[in-house]
C-alpha angles and dihedrals in degrees: 000000000000117000110204119202118236093232091061096241093128137256128340111274120227091198090077091069120081129201113292098223096083129065094211094066119127126205109237103217090175095057095102094055111105113249094013095128094051093045093078130033094202119100133186116233123191125203134187118323113344100335119117138154144187121246137181120245094216094158091060093237118178099243128180133182112285097028114138109226139179112234135187117274137168104277113008124338138302133217121232144149126253109240104167138025137172133033094334091070091071091054091050091050089052090049090052090054094236111177117234093231093059114113109247116214125223139243109242104191145307111293115270126210089258091055091049092051092054091045092052093048091052092046092053091058095055099089095046090047092052093052092048092047091053090054092050092050091050092051090053090051093237117164095225141099124222105217104177144000125210123190123208117247095258093043095240096113137040128197116210115202113202139177124218134163094211137027112290128204101217099165092112090045092057092053093051093046092049091052092046100048103023093225136110110272127218122180122206125182118217134179130247092260092053090050092052089049091053095046096040129197146162120288128217089264089066095248132104116277115277091224089057097048116033113346114105102164125044121215120202114259121210133190090250087078089061092046093053090053094048092242119157112251096241109151093205092057098038096050123083131209090284090061089243130107112287116264090221090071087080095053099081103019093100090055091052093047091052092048093050090061088072092055125091122245116282091226094065115105121210117222122205135162088261093056144276121316126205132203114268110164141334136219100213101189093043092046095231132130128199119215128196130206089223124061097213105043141012111284128155093353116205120189116203136163124262090248091060091046092057090047091055092045090053091049092049092052089055091050095254122132116200120225092243139000099236122078123258111274114244115209110231118196109229113214114227109245118242114241104224092184091059091057089061094049115130092219096055091101092054093067116095120226113251093229093055093047092051091048092054091047093053092047091053094051098043111110123227122227117229123242098230093089094244093109094230116155113236120195119240115262116254106252095181097073133072095244118121112264116239122240114236119213125220107191097177096050122050118233115257117251092230101078092172090073091072120101116260090230093073099258110169095214116087115232113254114250111231091207105076094192091067094056116118114250117263117244117253127257103261091051090054091050092052091050091049092050 
């Protein structure tokens, strides 16, 4: 798929990306410009670990990123990989503070199979050389640690990286190492953070160490960074694998310092009718402060927001003491969550509605008045059994002709006909008197 840029300069260029196994890689955002490679004869070459240099392509070789080249060294030559070409190399040289009067070395050629064989042989001897050099340093009673050894591409020179807390006189060590390995010796002192970056590892956060992935310059870390972030000063938790303070303590310290500017002074005491409250601790990101009724230890802790703290401070300056330090509680009605799973239950149709159940219960308990005029309450006949249902007489009211209008349950009352025109005619008065006599 072609990804076209919005500015119309063309497609995204994959040449701008370098290999992702080195932390010194630079994204070449000028790689898609025509003629960028030929515009500058300087190239950036990277060697083992974090060592890289800038060389002049005086032979006008057609070099691309990833090409293995043989470059000038003192003495002999070294083998490295091209990581940057074009106009961006000049900007990187300016960033590295390279002086213009420094002699710039040349690129000899692209590496040949013979050069790669020598380079591989020298690389295979690095670990054994480091172990032997540590034994020699221990025999000379030198307070130093040799952390890594790097051979030059032609095998004529070896760089020994060491760590030491104090100044070390290693002149005798250089003589012994030169006699033991028959190469030119160069000693370079590095710090504990650089050593951790070379060795690598996994940090307590579960990710690879920052010094081994992307950090190139190390800034000093102090315990003030932990104090600003309200972190307990526990050396075991604050120290990294290099036995120094973790570099990540500096990542968020500016955010905490900026947030603390919106907090009141810790020396201010809050006065209420209950007593005087003193500062105990603060949650900077949440914007809350805990106050204690005792100045020396935690007692009757009350956690309030910074807004409430400033309100109480303003009231105290006016000579007003609030009833209590905490804010008035506002009752919040919590809505009952709807159970969506219950709506899809298969047994939801088996439940009776409460209104229908109550209606049937009232109908079952309601008494029926007899038709003999005495007003006695007669219980309803049980329609659930198989017993014959009694026939109830109504002497004062004739039975309707439409017998089908009665209830099937044996109710003695005829159902009222909504259509009044279909009612049977009432008997006249004399007939009623005769029946009553």
